[in-house]
C-alpha positions in Angstrom: 0.0 0.0 0.0 1.5 3.3 -1.0 2.0 6.1 1.4 0.1 8.4 -0.9 -2.9 6.1 -0.8 -2.8 5.8 3.0 -2.4 9.6 3.4 -5.2 10.5 1.0 -7.6 7.9 2.3 -7.0 9.0 5.9 -7.5 12.7 4.9 -10.7 11.8 3.0 -12.1 9.9 6.0 -11.3 12.8 8.3 -13.1 15.2 6.0 -16.1 13.0 5.9 -16.2 12.9 9.7 -16.0 16.7 9.7 -18.9 16.9 7.3 -16.8 18.3 4.4 -18.2 15.8 1.9 -17.3 17.8 -1.2 -13.6 17.9 -0.4 -13.7 14.3 0.9 -15.1 13.2 -2.5 -12.2 14.8 -4.3 -9.8 13.2 -1.9 -11.3 9.8 -2.3 -11.0 10.1 -6.1 -7.3 11.0 -5.8 -6.8 8.1 -3.4 -8.4 5.8 -5.9 -5.7 6.6 -8.4 -3.1 5.4 -5.9 -4.9 2.2 -4.8 -2.7 -0.9 -5.2 -5.6 -3.3 -5.7 -9.1 -3.5 -7.1 -10.7 -3.8 -3.6 -9.1 -0.5 -2.4 -9.9 1.2 -5.7 -13.6 0.1 -5.4 -13.8 1.2 -1.8 -12.5 4.7 -2.8 -15.0 4.9 -5.6 -17.9 3.9 -3.3 -16.9 6.4 -0.7 -16.6 9.1 -3.3 -20.2 8.3 -4.5 -21.4 8.3 -1.0 -19.9 11.8 -0.4 -21.5 13.0 -3.6 -24.9 11.8 -2.4 -24.4 13.4 1.0 -23.3 16.7 -0.5 -26.4 16.7 -2.8 -28.7 16.1 0.2 -27.1 19.0 2.0 -27.8 21.4 -0.8 
């Protein structure tokens, strides 16, 4: 697992907890690019979509 993936996914999770779903979504998409396997890439994609839906509900 790359350090970029770990750093970006940790940052995205923190943003989610803080309610900053728009920034978290962007961070999840960046983390997806650094994922070293399909499962991690899929997880990032799912989290990004979740953040998008939460952001849309907040509008």
